[in-house]
C-alpha positions in Angstrom: -14.2 8.9 -23.8 -11.3 8.7 -21.3 -8.6 7.3 -23.6 -5.4 9.3 -23.6 -6.0 11.1 -20.3 -2.8 12.5 -18.8 -3.6 14.5 -15.7 -4.7 12.1 -12.9 -5.0 12.6 -9.2 -5.1 10.2 -6.2 -7.4 11.2 -3.3 -5.4 10.0 -0.3 -1.7 9.8 0.7 -1.2 6.4 2.3 0.5 3.2 1.1 -2.1 2.3 -1.5 -1.7 5.8 -2.9 2.1 5.4 -2.9 1.9 2.1 -4.9 -0.6 3.7 -7.3 1.7 6.7 -7.8 4.7 4.4 -8.4 2.7 2.4 -11.0 1.6 5.7 -12.7 5.2 6.9 -12.9 6.2 3.7 -14.6 3.6 4.4 -17.3 4.6 8.0 -17.8 1.4 9.5 -16.3 1.3 12.9 -14.7 0.1 12.3 -11.1 -1.1 14.6 -8.3 -1.8 13.4 -4.8 -4.1 14.9 -2.2 -2.7 14.1 1.2 -3.3 15.2 4.8 0.4 16.0 5.5 3.8 16.0 3.9 4.9 12.9 5.8 2.3 10.7 4.1 3.8 7.7 2.1 2.6 8.8 -1.3 4.0 12.4 -1.1 7.6 11.3 -1.6 6.8 9.6 -4.9 4.4 12.0 -6.5 5.1 14.9 -8.9 2.5 17.3 -7.7 1.2 17.5 -4.1 -1.9 19.1 -2.6 -2.5 19.1 1.1 -5.7 19.3 3.1 -8.4 17.4 4.9 -11.2 15.5 3.2 -13.6 18.1 4.6 -11.7 21.1 3.2 -13.9 22.1 0.2 -11.5 24.8 -1.0 -8.4 22.5 -1.0 -10.4 19.8 -2.7 -11.6 22.1 -5.5 -8.0 23.3 -6.1 -7.0 19.6 -6.4 -9.8 18.7 -8.7 -9.2 21.7 -11.0 -5.7 20.2 -11.7 -7.0 16.8 -12.6 -8.9 15.2 -15.5 -9.5 12.1 -13.5 -9.3 11.1 -9.8 -9.0 7.7 -8.3 -9.5 6.8 -4.6 -7.2 5.2 -2.1 -10.1 4.6 0.3 -13.8 4.3 -0.1 -14.5 6.4 3.0 -14.8 9.7 1.2 -17.6 12.3 1.7 -19.3 11.9 -1.6 -21.7 14.9 -1.2 -18.8 17.2 -0.4 -16.7 15.9 -3.3 -19.6 16.4 -5.7 -20.0 20.0 -4.4 -16.3 20.7 -4.6 -16.1 19.5 -8.2 -19.2 21.3 -9.4 -18.5 22.9 -12.8 -15.1 21.2 -13.3 -14.4 18.6 -15.9 -12.9 16.1 -13.5 -14.1 12.5 -13.6 -14.1 10.1 -10.7 -13.2 6.4 -10.8 -15.3 4.8 -9.6 -18.1 7.3 -10.0 -19.3 9.1 -6.9 -22.6 7.4 -7.1 -21.0 3.9 -7.1 -18.6 4.9 -4.4 -21.5 6.1 -2.3 -23.3 2.7 -2.7 -20.2 0.6 -1.9 -18.8 2.6 1.0 -21.7 1.4 3.2 -21.7 -2.3 4.1 -25.5 -2.4 4.5 -25.9 -1.0 0.9 -23.4 -3.7 -0.2 -25.8 -6.3 1.2 -28.7 -4.8 -0.7 -26.7 -4.8 -3.9 -25.8 -8.4 -3.5 -29.5 -9.2 -2.9 -30.5 -7.3 -6.0 -27.9 -9.0 -8.2 -28.6 -12.5 -6.8 -25.1 -12.8 -5.3 -24.6 -15.0 -2.2 -23.9 -13.1 1.0 -23.9 -13.6 4.8 -27.3 -13.2 6.4 -27.8 -10.1 8.4 -30.2 -7.9 10.3 -30.1 -4.1 10.7 -30.1 -2.8 14.3 -32.5 0.1 14.8 -30.7 3.4 15.3 -31.4 5.6 18.3 -32.0 2.7 20.6 -29.9 1.9 23.6 -26.9 -0.5 23.2 -28.8 -2.9 25.5 -31.8 -3.0 23.3 -29.6 -3.3 20.1 -27.7 -6.2 21.7 -31.0 -7.9 22.5 -32.0 -7.5 18.8 -28.7 -9.2 17.8 -29.2 -12.1 20.1 -32.8 -12.5 19.0 -31.6 -12.7 15.4 -28.7 -15.2 15.7 -28.5 -16.3 19.3 -25.1 -15.8 20.9 -23.2 -16.7 17.7 -23.1 -13.4 15.8 -20.9 -10.7 14.3 -21.6 -7.0 14.9 -20.3 -4.6 12.2 -20.4 -0.8 11.6 -21.9 -0.1 8.3 -19.3 2.6 7.6 -15.7 3.4 8.5 -14.7 -0.2 9.5 -11.4 -1.6 8.2 -8.6 -4.0 9.4 -10.9 -5.4 12.2 -11.8 -1.9 13.4 -15.6 -1.6 13.4 -16.1 -5.4 13.9 -17.1 -7.4 17.0 -17.1 -11.2 16.8 -18.9 -13.0 19.7 -16.7 -15.6 21.5 -17.6 -19.3 21.5 -18.3 -19.0 25.2 -20.8 -16.1 25.9 -20.4 -14.6 29.3 -20.6 -11.3 31.2 -17.2 -10.1 29.8 -18.4 -10.8 26.2 -21.6 -8.9 26.9 -19.7 -5.9 28.2 -17.4 -5.8 25.2 -20.4 -6.0 22.8 -22.1 -3.2 24.6 -19.0 -1.0 24.5 -18.7 -1.7 20.7 -22.3 -0.5 20.3 -21.8 2.6 22.4 -18.8 3.6 20.3 -20.9 3.2 17.1 -23.6 5.4 18.7 -21.0 8.1 19.6 -19.8 8.1 15.9 -23.4 8.0 14.7 -22.6 4.9 12.6 -25.3 2.4 11.8 -24.7 -1.1 13.0 -25.9 -4.5 11.7 -25.5 -8.0 12.9 -24.5 -11.0 10.8 -24.7 -14.7 11.5 -21.3 -16.1 12.6 -20.3 -18.3 9.8 -18.4 -21.6 10.5 -16.3 -21.0 7.4 -13.5 -23.2 6.1 -11.3 -20.2 5.1 -11.4 -16.7 3.7 -10.8 -16.2 0.0 -10.5 -13.0 -2.1 -10.4 -12.1 -5.8 -9.3 -8.8 -7.5 -11.1 -7.9 -10.6 -10.6 -5.0 -13.0 -12.9 -3.4 -15.6 -12.0 -0.6 -18.0 -14.0 2.4 -19.3 -14.3 0.4 -22.5 -16.0 -2.5 -20.7 -13.0 -4.9 -20.9 -12.9 -7.2 -17.8 -10.2 -9.3 -16.3 -9.6 -11.0 -12.9 -6.6 -12.3 -11.0 -6.5 -15.8 -9.4 -8.6 -16.6 -6.4 -6.3 -16.3 -3.3 -6.4 -17.5 0.3 -6.5 -14.5 2.7 -5.2 -15.3 6.2 -6.7 -13.0 8.8 -5.7 -12.1 12.4 -7.9 -10.0 14.6 -9.8 -8.9 11.5 -6.7 -7.7 9.6 -5.2 -9.4 6.5 -2.0 -11.0 7.8 -0.9 -12.8 4.6 -2.1 -14.0 1.2 -1.1 -17.1 -0.6 -2.2 -18.5 -4.0 -3.4 -19.5 -6.3 -6.2 -20.9 -4.1 -6.7 -23.6 -6.8 -3.7 -25.7 -6.1 -3.8 -25.0 -2.4 -7.1 -26.9 -1.7 -9.8 -24.8 -3.4 -11.8 -26.3 -6.2 -11.8 -25.0 -9.7 -15.5 -24.6 -9.5 -15.0 -22.3 -6.4 -12.8 -20.0 -8.5 -15.3 -20.1 -11.3 -18.1 -19.0 -8.9 -15.9 -16.2 -7.5 -15.0 -14.9 -10.9 -18.7 -15.0 -12.0 -19.6 -12.9 -8.9 -16.8 -10.4 -9.5 -17.7 -9.9 -13.1 -21.4 -9.6 -12.5 -20.8 -6.9 -9.8 -18.5 -5.0 -12.1 -20.7 -5.1 -15.1 -24.0 -4.5 -13.4 -22.7 -1.5 -11.4 -20.5 -0.1 -14.1 -17.4 -0.2 -11.9 -14.2 1.1 -13.5 -10.8 0.2 -12.1 -9.4 -2.5 -9.9 -11.6 -3.7 -7.0 -11.8 -6.7 -4.7 -14.4 -9.1 -3.2 -13.7 -11.0 0.0 -15.5 -14.3 0.4 -16.1 -16.9 3.1 -15.8 -20.5 1.8 -18.3 -22.5 3.8 -17.8 -26.0 5.1 -19.8 -27.5 2.1 -17.6 -25.6 -0.4 -20.0 -22.8 -1.1 -19.1 -19.1 -1.3 -20.6 -16.1 0.6 -19.6 -12.5 -0.1 -18.2 -10.9 3.1 -17.2 -7.4 1.9 -16.5 -5.4 -1.3 -13.7 -3.0 -1.7 -14.1 -0.6 -4.7 -10.4 0.1 -5.1 -7.0 -1.6 -5.2 -6.8 -4.0 -2.3 -4.4 -5.6 0.2 -5.3 -9.0 -1.1 -3.9 -8.0 -4.5 -0.4 -6.8 -3.4 1.1 -10.1 -4.5 0.5 -8.9 -8.1 3.4 -6.5 -7.8 5.8 -9.4 -8.2 3.8 -12.5 -9.1 1.7 -11.2 -12.0 2.6 -10.0 -15.4 0.6 -6.8 -14.7 0.0 -5.6 -11.2 -3.4 -4.5 -9.9 -2.0 -0.9 -9.7 -0.9 -0.8 -13.3 -4.2 -2.3 -14.5 -6.1 0.2 -12.4 -4.5 3.0 -14.4 -5.0 1.1 -17.7 -8.7 0.7 -16.8 -9.4 4.4 -16.1 -7.6 5.5 -19.2 -9.5 3.1 -21.4 -6.3 1.3 -22.5 -6.2 -2.5 -23.0 -5.8 -4.3 -19.7 -2.5 -6.1 -19.1 -2.3 -9.8 -18.6 -3.3 -11.1 -15.1 -1.4 -14.3 -15.5 0.5 -15.2 -12.3 3.3 -17.4 -11.1 2.4 -21.0 -10.3 2.8 -20.1 -6.6 3.2 -17.0 -4.5 2.9 -15.5 -1.0 2.5 -12.0 0.5 3.1 -11.0 4.1 2.1 -7.7 5.6 4.9 -6.2 7.8 3.2 -4.9 10.9 4.5 -2.7 13.6 5.7 -4.8 16.6 3.8 -4.8 19.9 6.6 -3.0 21.7 7.6 0.7 21.3 10.1 1.6 18.6 12.4 4.5 19.4 12.1 7.6 17.2 14.4 7.3 14.2 15.0 3.6 14.8 12.4 2.4 12.3 14.3 0.8 9.5 13.1 -1.7 6.8 13.9 -5.4 7.1 16.5 -7.2 5.0 14.7 -9.4 2.5 16.0 -12.8 1.4 17.1 -13.7 -2.1 13.6 -15.2 -2.7 11.6 -12.2 -1.4 10.9 -8.7 -2.5 10.3 -5.8 -0.1 7.8 -3.1 -0.6 8.4 -0.4 2.1 5.9 2.3 2.7 8.2 5.0 4.1 6.1 5.7 7.3 8.0 7.5 10.0 6.2 6.1 13.0 5.6 2.5 14.2 2.5 1.4 16.1 1.3 -2.1 17.0 -0.4 -3.7 14.0 0.3 -0.7 11.7 1.1 -1.7 8.2 4.6 -0.6 7.4 5.3 -2.6 4.3 4.9 -6.0 2.8 7.0 -8.9 1.5 6.3 -10.8 -1.7 7.7 -14.1 -2.9 7.0 -16.3 -5.9 7.8 -19.8 -7.0 7.5 -22.1 -10.0 6.2 -24.9 -7.8 2.9 -24.6 -5.9 4.1 -27.1 -3.3 6.8 -24.6 -2.2 4.3 -22.0 -1.1 4.3 -23.1 2.6 8.1 -22.8 2.8 7.8 -19.3 1.2 5.3 -18.4 3.9 7.7 -19.5 6.6 10.6 -17.6 5.0 8.7 -14.4 5.0 7.6 -14.8 8.6 11.2 -15.4 9.6 12.2 -12.2 7.9 9.6 -10.3 9.9 10.7 -12.0 13.1 14.3 -11.1 12.7 13.3 -7.5 11.8 11.2 -7.2 15.0 14.2 -8.4 17.0 16.4 -5.8 15.4 14.0 -3.0 16.4 14.2 -3.8 20.1 
């Protein structure tokens, strides 16, 4: 029984940990954060701070000893080491280490989908220990020259993914071989997927409590650029998606949560195919970028419901505004002078969530903007407004 827990920890110190810590503070929870360094975004908003690397068993054990429960900012955690470091302590993990282990590997995600009868993109594993040339031949044999290569582990925001171009040529072959070589150097398994001619990418955040209560947020449209979430708009139903599509997504989200025993907020990313079907792309067993809109558009944010879930408290309402938009604020392509990184000025219709990072790099997530409306037809204009804010901000940083 986890109801009434007070001492929680967050493993990680980035922007997701920062927003989790802020949500915890609003509920009166005592929070500790385990971060790599004092400049990490979550450190400034946390009551108790522990510092160390994820491979530091002694630092981890000290952190776990101060916590009743621990949640994760990222699924890329060394589960065996965490189990060893927590041996004999009363700390509980959300999700459990066994579930985290299963979902931190995309190949294991595929097997879970197969076992549960959930729709997913077709794939083939590439044999480890073979040369990149042989692996590339295996990929071409499986799906021709229309394929996607993915690292089974450690991939995020487009990193760890290679998408074959429409026109296959020597340059494309060289890039694919380089991708496979880097995977080999990192000793990361690789698999190949069929390149899906999808209509759009969709996502849904679900949440399940220790008491078995389940809820989900609206299906949203996730706009990607170079493999990274650029923006989110919704609800998808009202912006072209069918109600049946949302029903299928919710059914998949609930089945995954209940069959695995997931606790907390999590997300599934989908491809909507040309015929209106859904295929699961990836699963994230944690709070997710596609749910950032909930900070301003929902009655209860994904971060607050994450804490409610792990405490066994009743989940808050996931009802949302009739229309909403979220835009990730990314570091510009040009260098930003030290000390010159300042947040943008939001408009009267937008809300700024700034992560407090000290350094800008191209495509680095530095914050996000949210906006909501009572009229779904105003969502495109909200998108443009948020993009204009970012454009003016980039100009001001030159």
